[in-house]
N, C-alpha and C positions, 0 to 999 in steps of 0.2 A: 341257456337263455337265448332265445330267438326272438329277434326282431325283424317283423316283416319289411318288404321293400318300401322305400318312401313314397312310391307312386299310388300306394293304397291309402294314404292318410285322407287325399280328398274325399274317395268314396265315402271312408268311415265317417268323415265329419259331416258331409252332407246328409248322412243317415240320421245326423243329430241335429239338424238345423232347427227343427222344430222345438228344441228345447235349450238351444243356445243362448237365446236371449235372457234366460232366467239366470245366467252367471255372468252377464256383462255388466260393467259399472253401471249403478242406476242413474247417472246422468246423462248417459249417452241418448241420442235421438233414436226415433223408431227406425231408421237405416243405420243405426250404429256407426255413423260415420266419426272421423277422428279430426278434430279441429286443429291438430297439430300437423297433419298430413292428410290432405284431402283430395289429392290428385296423383297421377305417376308422374315420372320424371319426364323430360324432353330436352331436346337438344337447342330450343328455341322457345323464348317466352311468348311468341305470336304464332299462330295457326300450327300447332304441333300434328305431327301424323300420327293417327291412331290406327292400331291393328287389331284386327278383331279375330277370335277363334283361332289363336295361334297354339298349336299342338305344344305339350310340354316335351323337353328333350327325353331321349330314349334313356330309361333308368340303368340300362348297361353300358351306356357311353359316358365316362367320367369326364372326358374332356367336354362334351356336349354340356353336361350338368354345371361344370365349372363356368363355363362360357355364359350360360343363362343366369347362373347365381351372381357373376361379377356385375350384372346391369338389372338384377331384378328390382323392381320398382318397390318403394316401401307402401305398406298397407293402407287401404282408403277405408277401411272399418276395422273393428275388434274383431269381428268374425274372421276377416282376411288374415288379420295378424295371427289368429290362433292356428290356422292353416299353415302359415308361413313357419311361425316357430316350431311347430310340432313337427314339421317336416325337416327343417335344419337340424333339430335336435335328434332326430332319427338317423339321419344321415351321419351325424357326428359320431353317434353310438356304434353305428354299423362299421365306421372306420377304426374303432378301438378306443375312443376318448371316453373316459369314466367321469372325468369332472369338468362339467360344462356350465356355461352361463347363459340365462335368458334374461335380457334386460331391456325394458321400455316403459313408458310412463303409463302407470294402472289407471289413471283418469285422466279425461280430456284435460288441456291445458288451462281452459278457463276456469275449470273447477279446482285444479291444484292451487290456482293461484289465489283463492278465496280465502278470507282471514279466518273463517269458521272451519276449515277442513283441517282435521287433524291426524296425526299418525294413526289412529285407531280406525278413521274412515279408510286411509290408505291400506291398512292392513286387512279390513274385511274385503275390499275390492281385489287385493292380491290373493286371497283365499278362494273367492269367487273364481277368479281367473286361472288358478292353479289347477283347480278342479276341473274346468274346461280343458286346460292343456293335459292333464293326466288322462281324459277319457279317451284320446287317441291311441294311447298306449295301453289302457285298460281293454279297449275292444281289440286289441291283437292277443288277448288271454294273458296279459302280464299284470301283476300285483304291484299297485304303486302306493307308497306311503308318503303323504304330504306331512312334513315334520315343522311344528313351531317349537321354538327354544324350550320350553317347558310345559308341564301338565296343567298349571293353571292357565296360561294363555291358550292352550288348545280348547280347554273346557269351556273358557269364556266364549271363545270364537264361534265354536259349535252351537253354543246355547243361544247367543245373541242372532245367529243367522239363521236359526229354528233348523238346524241340519242334525244329522247323527255322526257317529265316528266313521260310518261306513256310507257316504252320501251317493255312492254310486257303485254298481258291482265291480269289483277289482280294485277299489280305491278306498284307502283308509286315512283318516285325519289321527296323527298321534303327535308325540313330542320327542325331540332329542333326548332329554332327561326323563328319566322316568324312577318312580319310587320302587323300593323294595316291596316285594309281596306283602299285603296286610297293612301297609302304611297309608291310611286314608286321611292324614292331615291335608287341609286345603292350602295352607302356607308351609313352605319349607325353607327355613332360615339359611341353613347350610347350602341349597342351591343358590339362593340370591347372594349369599357371602363369596362363593367360589366365582359366579358369574361377574360380580362387581370388580373382582381383581384379576380377572382372566386367568385364572390359574388351574384349567381344567375342570372336569366334572367332577371328580372324586370318586369316580366309578360309576356314576348314575347313567351314564351313556350306554345305550344296550342297543344292538342289532335286533330287527325284526325278522322271525324265522318267516320263509314263503314269500319274502317281499324281493323283487325284481329289479325296483328303481326306486330312489328317493328324491323327493322334491322339497328344498328347503325354503322357508318363507320366513320373513320378519326377523331374522336373527341380526343382533348387532355385531360389532367388532369384537366385543368380549366373549361373546358366544360362538366365534367362528371356530376356535381351538376345539368344541364339541364336535364340529363338522369334520375336522381333521380326524378326531378319535373315532368316529363312525366309520370314516374311511378305511382306518388302519384294521379296525375290528372286522370289516367285511372284506379285509385283505386286498382292497382296491378293485374287486371283481364286479362290483354292482355300480351302475351309474348314479351320480349325484348331481342334480339339477341345482344349481344357485340361481333362485327365481326372483327376479326384481329386488335383490338385496341392495343394490347400489354398491356394489363393491369399489368403485372408483373412490366414493366417499369415505368407506370403511377403511380402505388402504391408508387414507391420510390421517387416520387417528392411530395407526400402530406406532409405537414408540413413545406415546405419551403416557404419563402415569396412571396405573391402573389398567392399562390395555395391553395387549400381546406387543411383543418386541418386533422390531422391524424384520429380523429374520424369518418371522413367520410368513412374511410376502414371498422370501427367497424360497423358504422350505415347502409352502404348499399353496398359497393363493397363485403364485406365478404359474401354477399347473392348471388353473383354471380356464378353459378355452371359452371364448365368448362366440358361442355359435349363432345366436340371434341377438343383435346390440342395435338400439335406435335411442340416440341419444340427442335432444334438441338444446341449442345453445343461442342467445341473443346477444348482441353486441351493438356499441354505439361508437361512431367517429366522428370527430369533429372536422370540418373542412372550412379553408379560408374563403370560399365562395357560398352564395346562397345554395342550399338551405342551411348552412353552416353546422348542422348535425344529421349525420346520416344514421338512421338505425336500421340494422340487418340482422338476419338470423338464418340458421341452416341446422342441418342435422347430419350426423354420423351414423350411418346404417350399415349393418352388415348381417347377411343371411348365409350361413355355410353352406357350401363351402366357397363362397365368394368372396370378393374383395371388400375392404371397407371404403365404402363410398361417401364421399363428401359432397352434401347437397344442398344447393344455394335456394332460398326461398327468393323466388322471383318477383314477389310482391302482388300477384295476381291470383294467389291460392296453389301456386304449382310450385314445385321443386325441380331445380336442373341439376344434373350430376355435372360436377366441375373438377372431380379428380377421383381416382380409384387407386386404393394401395393394398398390396399384399401384407405389408405391415402396418400394424394400427397406428395412425399417427397421433403423437401427444396432443393435448388440448391446445397448446400453443400453435403447433404445426397445422392442426385443424382450422384454428381462427385465422392464420396466414393464407391458407389456401382460399378461404371464403373472401379475404380482402384482396387477393390478387386478381380473382374473378372480377370484383368490381372495379378494379383499376382497369383490367382490359376492356371493360364495357364503358370507362370513362365516367363512372359514377364517383368516384373519389381519385385524387391525384396521388402519385406515388411521391413517397417522401425520401428525403436525404438520409443518409447512415445517421447521422448525428440525431436528427428528429426521431427517427425509428427506433435508436438505441433508448432515448429518453422515454418513448412511449411503452417499449416491451421489456426494458430491462436487459441484463446480461444473460438471464436464464429463463427460457419459456417451458421447461419442463419440472415435473415433481421429482423428488427423489425416487419413487417406485417406477417411474417411466424411463428412468436412465438405464443404461446397462450396467447389470450387477452380475459379479462374478458367479454367485451360486444360485442364480434365478434361471427358471425355465423360460422359454420363449412363447409357451403356450398361450399365456394371456394377451399377447398381441400378434397372434397369426391365424 
């Protein structure tokens, strides 16, 4: 398998600019701006210095690439996001990683907050975005399979979007679980039963001949063991992309009744490297002085091989970098970094130890964010 240099992605994607808008979320504006991130980061919330026509780092200089990635600004549009995520994924694959995660909000934040937005709408957006993501690899003469959990979901998604199973040369839409040859039933109760209890696929997961990379979308925690089975069938040789699966949320379901056990995180999910990660969070903080309640927000952003950047919303549509970590911070640590930035600026006052304990509790990490003896560090590096 040969993956071209990451510097070729920009030229490849520019050649498809005229068709990109067809695969963007339908609610984006004509400029495809992202309401959750509208500008680049700056060291000051007033009069930031803007640099234009800055050449990219030499692709043969890993130190320069790492330095540039450490401070790479978040995307200003879905088109720029596709360029960044494809480049990060390609570099990670070139470095030998075969289990990688790409995670970002698939729809603008104002759309995701609407009451009438369903999981079906999110799934449709993710399918469109995953096709666009796969294009940059398909145009490198690679064969990409976008996999939904089962055949019924795949068929419905293809039909509703007016697509075919091959929406672009080198890209195939299929499913993790496949029926035996000659089985034309629309509903397969045995697959639903096995999925419900997270007990594996029962032998219905099959690799695809001639495929160079898999992109997994809309899988639940109960269906993740099927991805592990696929990885083992392919002997760990073909890259598998966990595309907008919200693994942080799915990890929290592990160990619950009818879900995979917690050792699934140690055995498999901990090996998934987040190569492109953008997650926004909103918080509130009471203060003894006016305005008595401070609402603030930020995002955790990483573009491989860069750091995990903690970015604070400065309140004027811009994000400012307040910290960079080689180890992914837990959500509690991320919130603390944002809070400290507000304390430095005098927006909120520093609390005493007792009040801080009452506010945060004795534990600021979830079980899977803690050090676990048999887990890999890939999920946080």
